Phi, psi and omega in degrees: 000134175290143180245354179222145168219150184300113182271069188239011184293329184306308182290330177296316181292323178298319178296321179294320177301320178296318180293321179296333180267002180296125181304319181291320178294318179297320178298315178298317180298321178294319179298324181265009179058042179245005186298317180299320180294320179296323178296323176297318177301315183298317179297319181293319179296322178297320178297318179295316183298328182298326185253005189293311183300317179297320181293321181294332176285319187281344184296337182298322184248352184239105181301326181294323178291321178299317179295320179299317179298321177298318178296319180293324176298314179296322177298317180297317178299314183295319179294322179297321179295320180295315179295328178293327176292321175302312182296322178297318181295323176299315178298317181299317180292324177296316180297318179296318180295318180294322179295321181289325183280329176095316183251004175078010182256027179300131191314302188282355183243014184282339181279149180286132178280127180277319173050052174090348180265006181265013181294130175255112180277109174258107184266111178261122181254117181295132180263139179224148179240130177287151178296124180288129179287148178223146181286351183272355180282124182263125179237091188285338185252075176242115184248152172080010182247009184299315182295318179296317181298316181293326179295320179290318179300319179299323178295320181292328183269357183294136178289139179248161175305149187299332182283351180253115179270326183233128177235168187241137174241128182255141166243109189240131177192174175290162176299139178086004182268358174096025179299312183294319179299316179296318179297323178295317180300318179292316183298321184271356183295143182300322183297317180290328179294324179290323188283320188259127180292322181231140176228143178213145181233130177225130172272114184278315180065189187279343178264087185289128180219100183300323179298313181296316181298315181296316179296320180298317179294317180298318180294333179284344182258344184220152180269355181286152176280130181242013186296330184275354184281144173275181187297316181296321179294320178298318179296318179297316179298315182293322179299320178292319181296325184271350187301121176076007182248147177269115186238159172236123180238128179253124173252098187272136175059053181270112182271328190296130179247010183286124184296319181297319178298320181293317179299320180297321183286318189280349184300331181275355181270343194286354180276354180294163182279171180304135178096358177294148184225146170244122179254123184242126170258138182207157178272153181236115174286338179297318178295315180297318182295326178297321178295321179292319179300321178301322180297332183282352182066221181248035183256108182301321182298319180297314179295321181293321180296314180289328176298318177296326180290321191257354189291341176255003185266116184262347182273123184294331180298329177293321178295320180294325177300318178296312184298321187262009182300143178292342183297329177299332187267356181293137180300139182296332182283352178275339183199134183274001184274136178300134179305321181297322178289321177297319179294318179300318178295314183301330184262010169288155172293159182302315178299321179293325176300316181295318180294318178294317180302322180302330183290357175294345177289346181272134175287169179298143179069010179287131179265123183239156181263138184298307183297324179296315181294321179299320177297323177294316177300317180299315182298328181269008178059036180271346180260124182271133182297150180220135178295339180301325181253014182060034179064029173278105184297324182298320179292318176298317179299322177296320176298316178302313183299314181297325178293316178294326177293317182293334180263015173069017171286328172243159173209153180298144177289140179281342183257344181213107188294344180268358184244168180226157178222171171247139173302149182306320181290326176291321176298320176300319179298314180301317181289328180293315184280351184239013193297340178272345184241343179249140185222113174255113193308304185294317182290321180293319181289328178293319181273346184220073184297343180281353176059038174279078187274141177295124181291339184260021175300142183250327185236135184215158174211162175209156180273127180297130179250172180300316174217107183265107181277166184299324183298332180303331188256017185296334178295336183279347185295335180269358185264067184287348179263007185299137180249331181237130178220099186228143173268134181249149357286155183295320181270080181294147182269332183198149181273066179256012178249155180238146181232131179305132179299335180294333177295317180288321188270333185243316184283304185304316179299337178285335181273070192287348180262010182301135172248335180232124178224120178227116177233043181287156173086002177261159178277032181299134181252338186220138177257122182297150175300332183297343177299334179292349178272355181279074191294340179274351190298131179236343182223121179228119181240108177239030182293158177053048173236177183257022180293142179259336182203162173254146178291155178299336182296344176303333180294350177272357180275068187298337181272355188300128180250327184230126177230114184246115181232021183297145177061024168274086194289353178253358182287120186251337181204159173252146181292150178300330183293350179298343177295346178280349187275068185292342180268004183296129181246330183225123178230123181236108179234031181290145178062052174233181178263015181300131179264336180204162178253142176305135185297336183296339183300328180295345181263358182290113183282338182269350187296123179259324184213129176233111182257118179202155178266002180298329179262010178068008176195167177289133178248142174243117181255125181252000000 
């Protein structure tokens, strides 16, 4: 039984909600009398979204839920493709209107088309408050803590050096181990009541507030109202109240480890008499982390992956979720993936899951380039826009990459410092969670000689051969939903490989949903006009080929974001129609025979990088 499936539907549905709300798409839908149908889609998606989180948890043990999630994933992909066609048609009509008008100020097309990028992510985080502990709660039936209670009392009654008037006693353990209960037993004990003149209990909790703690203690010692006092006045009042008295103060559930905060708080305690004590209960991640390390066995990669996951996580409940996950208990013969790696993947954010899953198209030991991978993620709409970066996809993609790197999903290549690789076990994880949507030709055929290939695969790759005949690609003929079709390695060194012309003329045009197409490194001389029908295409890499020109139909690829033609040493010109590619962000024509660039390129508002030797250096256009 499968125990994992890519739990990435949440972000897919959010993207769909954004596209459904696009003003241009809605306008187009009304014109085509499809508005009612879109509203039905939206209602259905909302129903799915309501039960999605629960379903993603239950899929581990319930095959029927796993199958349902798979069906919903395919539905989300199909709906996204349909909406993308709507958006393409909106773009096409805008281009036609601008061409007819001449100056681009045609009335109905003057507004900027958002086309799915206008999604506003409003993240509402439910707030919850833990029950505040109080010293007044009576728990008469507490068994087995007598020895612990007496040990703490002995610490409180222990004589200290004369120069120390106030000392601290800690009760440290993981959450749920009874720290507060033990502290209450000690606090309410007759012996401590006799010894200490004043006692006060404050629940500090994870939101440390020195002012609140000080006021709470002061109010427990005096009947006067202290609400109008500022922090310094409260400290002065408390210092006077404690002066010359032996006190016991309990700071329960104190999370804060900041030294300056502690110094600020304790300054008002120092006036107490010899033998005064502060008892602090606190949680320990060190104890919790030791338990998690034991789960990892003696595997450094497993410990490193979970360390990367948890090193920024301050909430202990998150650590406990990892420790108590059912994945640790799954039989090893059901899945060859290390539990620690499965857990690390499960606790990635939805966008990161999608980006990592996409990397399953890479074979083991494949060295990839960061910027290259980010462009692929962008083309597949795996990067969610953020107002933090002003919707700069490249910056968001860099953050995604660095997060996966910090959690050991990626690591620097040992042979090329500018490249990155995945550990073999991490590569296995990527293929495991993506096996229904990612297809690596050589690896899939090796493990599945019967070629029972998933018809709904979305992302694919193959290793470039010396001469790739049409028959090599017969498995792809049934993959009409394919979005990525790339020859590896992406950065070809020389066009010494050959590709059957039938692949370009018959296969590629059938893959009408392609968003990423890379056929670099082949001795291809001509690009068919039919490439202009790939309306979803956002990434086209024809570098290191023998093409002399691009067809005018390339100008119909209105969604194209990345066009790589570097080292096409016979390329002499770009078509005038390239001026239609208003969404182009990356253009690489370095080391070609181009004598000039079409003047329209200077008007591209989305262009981030244009690499060419025409200016004798790399130019970055913002």
